[in-house]
N, CA, C and O of each residue as an XYZ file, in Angstrom:
532
protein
N       0.841     -1.174      0.000
C       0.000      0.000      0.000
C       0.889      1.242      0.000
O       1.844      1.320      0.774
N       0.588      2.194     -0.846
C       1.371      3.423     -0.926
C       1.065      4.335      0.255
O      -0.062      4.364      0.751
N       2.067      5.075      0.700
C       1.886      6.023      1.785
C       1.016      7.190      1.314
O       1.175      7.688      0.200
N       0.104      7.612      2.175
C      -0.751      8.759      1.879
C      -0.692      9.730      3.045
O      -0.774      9.320      4.203
N      -0.550     11.027      2.744
C      -0.506     12.059      3.788
C      -1.757     12.915      3.698
O      -2.188     13.303      2.612
N      -2.338     13.204      4.868
C      -3.526     14.047      4.944
C      -3.301     15.107      6.016
O      -2.969     14.782      7.156
N      -3.480     16.363      5.654
C      -3.327     17.452      6.619
C      -4.475     17.427      7.623
O      -5.613     17.117      7.273
N      -4.160     17.757      8.879
C      -5.149     17.851      9.948
C      -5.066     19.265     10.516
O      -4.059     19.642     11.115
N      -6.113     20.028     10.328
C      -6.134     21.420     10.776
C      -7.501     21.779     11.357
O      -8.405     22.145     10.606
N      -7.673     21.680     12.701
C      -8.938     22.101     13.277
C      -9.135     23.623     13.183
O     -10.254     24.116     13.328
N      -8.063     24.345     12.946
C      -8.110     25.801     12.766
C      -7.381     26.152     11.478
O      -6.528     25.395     11.015
N      -7.717     27.297     10.901
C      -7.115     27.678      9.617
C      -5.899     28.578      9.764
O      -5.128     28.713      8.814
N      -5.702     29.198     10.922
C      -4.646     30.208     11.041
C      -3.248     29.637     10.822
O      -2.385     30.343     10.300
N      -2.995     28.390     11.199
C      -1.642     27.853     11.058
C      -1.270     27.615      9.601
O      -0.111     27.789      9.224
N      -2.232     27.222      8.784
C      -1.946     27.010      7.358
C      -1.457     28.305      6.722
O      -0.631     28.289      5.810
N      -1.977     29.422      7.211
C      -1.542     30.726      6.716
C      -0.080     31.007      7.082
O       0.585     31.805      6.422
N       0.416     30.348      8.136
C       1.808     30.513      8.562
C       2.714     29.448      7.959
O       3.917     29.437      8.221
N       2.146     28.551      7.150
C       2.971     27.584      6.440
C       3.132     26.231      7.097
O       4.048     25.487      6.747
N       2.252     25.884      8.056
C       2.339     24.542      8.632
C       0.951     24.036      9.007
O       0.022     24.814      9.219
N       0.835     22.720      9.081
C      -0.394     22.064      9.503
C      -0.276     21.722     10.982
O       0.827     21.551     11.502
N      -1.413     21.625     11.649
C      -1.416     21.208     13.050
C      -1.029     19.736     13.174
O      -0.519     19.314     14.212
N      -1.260     18.978     12.152
C      -0.897     17.569     12.170
C      -0.879     17.000     10.769
O      -1.385     17.615      9.829
N      -0.298     15.831     10.635
C      -0.259     15.111      9.361
C      -0.594     13.658      9.647
O       0.060     13.011     10.466
N      -1.614     13.146      8.970
C      -1.890     11.712      9.037
C      -1.083     11.053      7.927
O      -1.143     11.468      6.769
N      -0.330     10.022      8.292
C       0.415      9.246      7.316
C      -0.171      7.841      7.351
O      -0.050      7.138      8.354
N      -0.803      7.433      6.259
C      -1.456      6.125      6.191
C      -0.605      5.155      5.394
O       0.153      5.553      4.510
N      -0.734      3.933      5.703
C      -0.022      2.843      5.044
C      -0.413      1.599      5.804
O      -1.577      1.199      5.787
N       0.550      0.980      6.475
C       0.261     -0.190      7.290
C      -0.515      0.188      8.543
O      -1.314     -0.606      9.039
N      -0.290      1.388      9.060
C      -1.001      1.921     10.221
C      -1.200      3.420      9.981
O      -0.546      4.010      9.121
N      -2.089      4.017     10.734
C      -2.272      5.473     10.654
C      -1.361      6.122     11.683
O      -1.414      5.787     12.866
N      -0.537      7.038     11.238
C       0.371      7.766     12.112
C       0.098      9.248     11.953
O       0.010      9.752     10.834
N      -0.036      9.944     13.067
C      -0.260     11.386     13.067
C       0.948     12.058     13.703
O       1.293     11.763     14.848
N       1.589     12.953     12.974
C       2.696     13.749     13.482
C       2.128     15.132     13.784
O       1.775     15.874     12.868
N       2.040     15.473     15.050
C       1.439     16.748     15.461
C       2.493     17.835     15.556
O       3.563     17.634     16.131
N       2.177     18.989     14.984
C       3.007     20.173     15.204
C       2.977     20.506     16.688
O       2.064     20.098     17.406
N       3.973     21.244     17.139
C       3.996     21.671     18.524
C       2.752     22.472     18.856
O       2.410     23.423     18.153
N       2.076     22.085     19.929
C       0.870     22.780     20.384
C       1.223     23.627     21.595
O       2.012     23.227     22.450
N       0.617     24.810     21.645
C       0.864     25.746     22.734
C      -0.472     26.265     23.244
O      -1.532     25.803     22.822
N      -0.413     27.215     24.141
C      -1.607     27.825     24.729
C      -2.133     28.927     23.817
O      -2.089     30.111     24.154
N      -2.633     28.510     22.648
C      -3.179     29.453     21.675
C      -4.685     29.281     21.611
O      -5.198     28.168     21.725
N      -5.393     30.396     21.427
C      -6.841     30.333     21.227
C      -7.121     29.801     19.831
O      -6.201     29.648     19.027
N      -8.376     29.521     19.539
C      -8.771     29.020     18.234
C      -8.480     29.983     17.099
O      -8.422     29.577     15.939
N      -8.295     31.268     17.426
C      -7.972     32.251     16.385
C      -6.493     32.630     16.393
O      -6.104     33.629     15.788
N      -5.658     31.823     17.085
C      -4.214     32.002     17.020
C      -3.644     33.064     17.931
O      -2.597     33.637     17.630
N      -4.313     33.341     19.047
C      -3.819     34.335     20.005
C      -3.293     33.615     21.244
O      -3.966     32.730     21.773
N      -2.090     33.984     21.719
C      -1.555     33.354     22.926
C      -2.426     33.675     24.138
O      -2.976     34.771     24.251
N      -2.541     32.705     25.040
C      -3.387     32.821     26.220
C      -2.584     32.589     27.499
O      -1.516     31.977     27.466
N      -3.096     33.075     28.610
C      -2.616     32.775     29.965
C      -1.168     33.206     30.215
O      -0.367     32.427     30.732
N      -0.842     34.425     29.855
C       0.499     34.973     30.066
C       0.916     34.794     31.526
O       0.231     35.258     32.438
N       2.049     34.117     31.738
C       2.613     33.954     33.075
C       2.005     32.846     33.915
O       2.429     32.662     35.056
N       1.037     32.101     33.412
C       0.362     31.058     34.180
C       0.685     29.688     33.571
O       0.013     29.239     32.642
N       1.714     29.037     34.100
C       2.174     27.761     33.545
C       1.086     26.696     33.580
O       0.897     25.983     32.594
N       0.356     26.570     34.707
C      -0.670     25.531     34.804
C      -1.750     25.730     33.751
O      -2.166     24.769     33.103
N      -2.206     26.953     33.574
C      -3.253     27.233     32.584
C      -2.726     27.030     31.164
O      -3.441     26.515     30.304
N      -1.480     27.432     30.917
C      -0.899     27.218     29.592
C      -0.776     25.727     29.304
O      -1.083     25.286     28.196
N      -0.338     24.956     30.271
C      -0.177     23.512     30.074
C      -1.533     22.854     29.801
O      -1.637     21.996     28.924
N      -2.568     23.248     30.541
C      -3.902     22.681     30.337
C      -4.434     23.006     28.939
O      -4.971     22.126     28.266
N      -4.292     24.261     28.493
C      -4.775     24.639     27.168
C      -3.937     23.976     26.076
O      -4.467     23.592     25.033
N      -2.659     23.843     26.308
C      -1.788     23.158     25.356
C      -2.244     21.710     25.173
O      -2.291     21.210     24.049
N      -2.575     21.044     26.265
C      -3.104     19.673     26.186
C      -4.452     19.651     25.471
O      -4.707     18.757     24.664
N      -5.317     20.624     25.758
C      -6.602     20.714     25.053
C      -6.367     20.824     23.549
O      -7.045     20.168     22.758
N      -5.405     21.656     23.163
C      -5.121     21.856     21.740
C      -4.532     20.600     21.106
O      -4.865     20.267     19.969
N      -3.665     19.902     21.828
C      -3.138     18.629     21.322
C      -4.284     17.632     21.147
O      -4.344     16.927     20.139
N      -5.186     17.571     22.114
C      -6.333     16.676     21.998
C      -7.234     17.057     20.831
O      -7.811     16.180     20.188
N      -7.365     18.346     20.548
C      -8.180     18.790     19.403
C      -7.596     18.288     18.092
O      -8.329     17.832     17.214
N      -6.277     18.373     17.959
C      -5.620     17.881     16.742
C      -5.810     16.368     16.636
O      -6.155     15.854     15.572
N      -5.586     15.661     17.741
C      -5.788     14.212     17.750
C      -7.234     13.870     17.402
O      -7.487     12.972     16.598
N      -8.172     14.579     18.000
C      -9.585     14.322     17.749
C      -9.980     14.560     16.307
O     -10.778     13.810     15.745
N      -9.425     15.598     15.708
C      -9.714     15.899     14.305
C      -9.266     14.755     13.398
O      -9.818     14.555     12.316
N      -8.260     14.007     13.852
C      -7.748     12.861     13.092
C      -8.408     11.549     13.507
O      -8.016     10.481     13.037
N      -9.412     11.623     14.389
C     -10.071     10.412     14.858
C      -9.237      9.641     15.868
O      -9.364      8.423     15.990
N      -8.375     10.364     16.597
C      -7.502      9.753     17.590
C      -7.709     10.447     18.932
O      -8.507     11.376     19.047
N      -6.979      9.982     19.943
C      -7.042     10.585     21.272
C      -5.669     10.503     21.928
O      -4.719      9.975     21.349
N      -5.582     11.034     23.143
C      -4.318     10.926     23.884
C      -3.886      9.469     24.020
O      -2.691      9.184     24.103
N      -4.838      8.551     24.043
C      -4.522      7.126     24.174
C      -3.693      6.603     23.004
O      -3.051      5.560     23.125
N      -3.695      7.305     21.885
C      -2.945      6.876     20.705
C      -1.531      7.462     20.639
O      -0.767      7.125     19.734
N      -1.174      8.336     21.589
C       0.164      8.933     21.577
C       1.228      7.868     21.804
O       1.128      7.059     22.727
N       2.236      7.878     20.960
C       3.375      6.982     21.149
C       4.641      7.773     21.458
O       5.637      7.208     21.911
N       4.600      9.076     21.214
C       5.763      9.941     21.437
C       5.256     11.318     21.835
O       4.310     11.831     21.237
N       5.881     11.923     22.846
C       5.541     13.269     23.274
C       6.827     14.029     23.576
O       7.625     13.618     24.418
N       7.011     15.136     22.879
C       8.141     16.009     23.151
C       7.610     17.234     23.877
O       6.632     17.844     23.446
N       8.257     17.593     24.980
C       7.845     18.720     25.800
C       8.961     19.757     25.775
O      10.104     19.466     26.126
N       8.618     20.953     25.362
C       9.564     22.064     25.343
C       9.063     23.113     26.331
O       7.880     23.453     26.327
N       9.944     23.620     27.164
C       9.531     24.633     28.132
C      10.629     25.663     28.348
O      11.819     25.364     28.246
N      10.206     26.864     28.646
C      11.160     27.933     28.942
C      11.561     27.912     30.413
O      12.458     28.654     30.814
N      10.907     27.069     31.230
C      11.214     26.989     32.663
C      10.933     25.571     33.159
O       9.814     25.261     33.569
N      11.940     24.723     33.119
C      11.783     23.323     33.503
C      11.316     23.204     34.950
O      10.409     22.424     35.241
N      11.919     23.962     35.856
C      11.547     23.873     37.268
C      10.081     24.245     37.485
O       9.375     23.568     38.233
N       9.626     25.302     36.845
C       8.228     25.712     36.976
C       7.300     24.669     36.353
O       6.236     24.384     36.903
N       7.689     24.104     35.224
C       6.864     23.072     34.604
C       6.722     21.877     35.532
O       5.626     21.333     35.665
N       7.797     21.458     36.173
C       7.708     20.317     37.086
C       6.752     20.588     38.242
O       6.136     19.655     38.756
N       6.615     21.846     38.662
C       5.657     22.183     39.722
C       4.219     21.928     39.280
O       3.336     21.727     40.113
N       3.987     21.937     37.971
C       2.641     21.756     37.422
C       2.550     20.494     36.560
O       1.593     20.335     35.802
N       3.527     19.605     36.667
C       3.577     18.424     35.809
C       2.387     17.497     36.034
O       2.036     16.707     35.158
N       1.769     17.593     37.203
C       0.587     16.782     37.489
C      -0.538     17.021     36.496
O      -1.327     16.116     36.224
N      -0.620     18.239     35.947
C      -1.630     18.550     34.928
C      -1.448     17.614     33.744
O      -2.416     17.039     33.247
N      -0.214     17.460     33.293
C       0.100     16.581     32.159
C      -0.037     15.111     32.557
O      -0.684     14.329     31.860
N       0.568     14.749     33.664
C       0.572     13.346     34.088
C      -0.838     12.821     34.322
O      -1.130     11.680     33.966
N      -1.721     13.626     34.913
C      -3.075     13.152     35.186
C      -3.867     12.946     33.898
O      -4.640     11.994     33.789
N      -3.675     13.834     32.921
C      -4.398     13.686     31.648
C      -3.911     12.450     30.889
O      -4.715     11.713     30.318
N      -2.602     12.226     30.884
C      -2.062     11.039     30.220
C      -2.503      9.778     30.964
O      -2.868      8.779     30.345
N      -2.467      9.833     32.284
C      -2.887      8.688     33.091
C      -4.347      8.344     32.869
O      -4.701      7.169     32.769
N      -5.198      9.360     32.792
C      -6.628      9.133     32.544
C      -6.853      8.488     31.188
O      -7.812      7.738     31.004
N      -5.969      8.777     30.236
C      -6.065      8.178     28.903
C      -5.427      6.788     28.864
O      -5.525      6.088     27.856
N      -4.774      6.388     29.962
C      -4.136      5.080     30.021
C      -2.917      4.966     29.140
O      -2.646      3.909     28.572
N      -2.174      6.069     29.024
C      -1.031      6.090     28.119
C       0.190      6.682     28.820
O       0.075      7.565     29.671
N       1.341      6.182     28.446
C       2.620      6.711     28.929
C       3.567      6.743     27.743
O       4.445      5.888     27.620
N       3.391      7.732     26.863
C       4.196      7.754     25.639
C       5.670      8.030     25.918
O       6.032      8.627     26.932
N       6.506      7.579     24.989
C       7.916      7.951     25.053
C       7.968      9.481     25.068
O       7.330     10.133     24.241
N       8.717     10.048     25.997
C       8.680     11.500     26.192
C      10.083     12.066     26.348
O      10.955     11.464     26.974
N      10.272     13.231     25.765
C      11.487     14.005     25.954
C      11.087     15.388     26.427
O      10.160     15.989     25.883
N      11.779     15.901     27.440
C      11.536     17.271     27.887
C      12.817     18.070     27.675
O      13.910     17.645     28.051
N      12.652     19.224     27.068
C      13.787     20.100     26.827
C      13.509     21.493     27.366
O      12.425     22.040     27.161
N      14.488     22.068     28.054
C      14.440     23.469     28.438
C      14.987     24.288     27.279
O      16.063     24.001     26.754
N      14.241     25.303     26.888
C      14.630     26.136     25.759
C      14.671     27.600     26.191
O      14.043     27.982     27.179
N      15.405     28.405     25.453
C      15.521     29.822     25.776
C      14.193     30.538     25.624
O      13.808     31.342     26.473
N      13.493     30.239     24.529
C      12.158     30.798     24.318
C      11.446     29.975     23.264
O      12.061     29.193     22.539
N      10.143     30.166     23.193
C       9.334     29.538     22.157
C       9.062     30.577     21.085
O       9.501     31.720     21.208
N       8.341     30.197     20.032
C       8.111     31.091     18.893
C       7.445     32.399     19.317
O       7.743     33.457     18.764
N       6.553     32.327     20.288
C       5.898     33.525     20.828
C       6.421     33.701     22.248
O       6.246     32.810     23.078
N       7.055     34.825     22.543
C       7.766     34.999     23.810
C       6.941     34.785     25.080
O       7.516     34.392     26.096
N       5.629     35.019     25.081
C       4.833     34.847     26.300
C       4.484     33.392     26.582
O       4.002     33.075     27.670
N       4.717     32.500     25.620
C       4.400     31.089     25.817
C       5.541     30.388     26.556
O       6.718     30.668     26.324
N       5.168     29.478     27.446
C       6.142     28.812     28.300
C       6.256     27.311     28.073
O       7.210     26.691     28.543
N       5.298     26.714     27.359
C       5.327     25.260     27.161
C       4.762     24.923     25.786
O       3.830     25.564     25.303
N       5.351     23.901     25.168
C       4.906     23.417     23.865
C       4.985     21.900     23.868
O       5.972     21.324     24.327
N       3.942     21.252     23.354
C       3.880     19.794     23.269
C       3.808     19.369     21.816
O       3.009     19.889     21.037
N       4.648     18.421     21.468
C       4.706     17.880     20.113
C       4.517     16.376     20.221
O       5.272     15.709     20.928
N       3.518     15.831     19.531
C       3.209     14.424     19.686
C       3.191     13.640     18.398
O       3.026     14.195     17.311
N       3.365     12.335     18.537
C       3.185     11.387     17.447
C       2.202     10.335     17.938
O       2.382      9.754     19.008
N       1.161     10.096     17.145
C       0.140      9.121     17.511
C      -0.011      8.084     16.411
O       0.128      8.393     15.228
N      -0.296      6.858     16.809
C      -0.492      5.761     15.851
C      -1.787      5.046     16.242
O      -2.017      4.726     17.408
N      -2.612      4.809     15.242
C      -3.875      4.090     15.495
C      -4.075      3.031     14.433
O      -5.074      2.312     14.459
């Protein structure tokens, strides 16, 4: 079976910036490569300046929206990359992430990286996932 790619975009603003929120790659299995999700509103505006817990929760909501648009859920995550501008602060709120993953019954391979900044300076956390269904 030939590989087929399908863009996944629950919102249109990212396509205007030159990227999709996710890509479904079909073949032997369906694989979704999600762009990094952050605490952005549906119209592409950053939210919750200075509030790591709220940013992390909205970032997870946005990751779930991309997964849902592809007919997947957090339970299908096989890889999760976490980027943060403040590792210590993120660990204080890591329960937000851990509880959502735990509720989904998943523990994906995960990497966490501390970075100088994200694409939008007020954002503090970004999640990038790969899901297979």
